[in-house]
N, C-alpha and C positions, 0 to 999 in steps of 0.2 A: 530405710533399715528400720524396721518397727519389730524388738525382739521381746519375747516375751519373758517372767520370769523363770532361769534355770537354774538347775543347782549344779554342783562342780564336785564328784567326789577324785579325793586323791589317795596313794595307797596307805599313807601313814592314817588314815582313820578320820583326819580334818574332813569338813563339809563345807561350803562354800554357797551361799543361796545370792544367785544374784539379781539384781531388781528388773522389771521392765524397762525397757524406752522412754516409757511414759511417768511411772515414777522415779526414775533417774533423773529426769525435767526437774518432777516437781522438787524434788530433793536439791536437787542444782539453786532452783530458783529460790527458796526459802533462805539457804544460805546465804546466796548471795543480796535478799532482801537486808536481815538479820546483819550482814556487815553495814550495809549502807545505813541501819538504822544506827548501829555503833558507832562507826564515824560520824555520824549528826548528834548526836548524845556526846560526844566528845569534845565536838568544835562545839556547840550550843555551851558545854560543861567552861571550857576552854577562853570563851567569849564573855561567861557571865565574871570569871576570873580576871578577866580584863580589866571592864569595867570599874568592880570593885577596886582594883588596883590604882585606876585613872581618880575615883571617889577619895582613896585614900592620899592620895597624891595634892587634890585639890582642895584638901581638908588641911592637910601639913601647908599649904602656900606655894607648894612644888610647880603648883601650874601645870598644863596641858605639855606635850612632848614637843 
């Protein structure tokens, strides 16, 4: 099913412009990639904080976990 972009009109005066299947697929992939990138950045920051905390523990003489 490959729908083209279409417009839906309502009695209240509002109009909705729906994307085509191709546009919808590209948009969904963009947000999926953006979400994965965000997760990777947050994971990287968490790892750096854990490494920093470990270095501080070693300096204080508390050693490894």
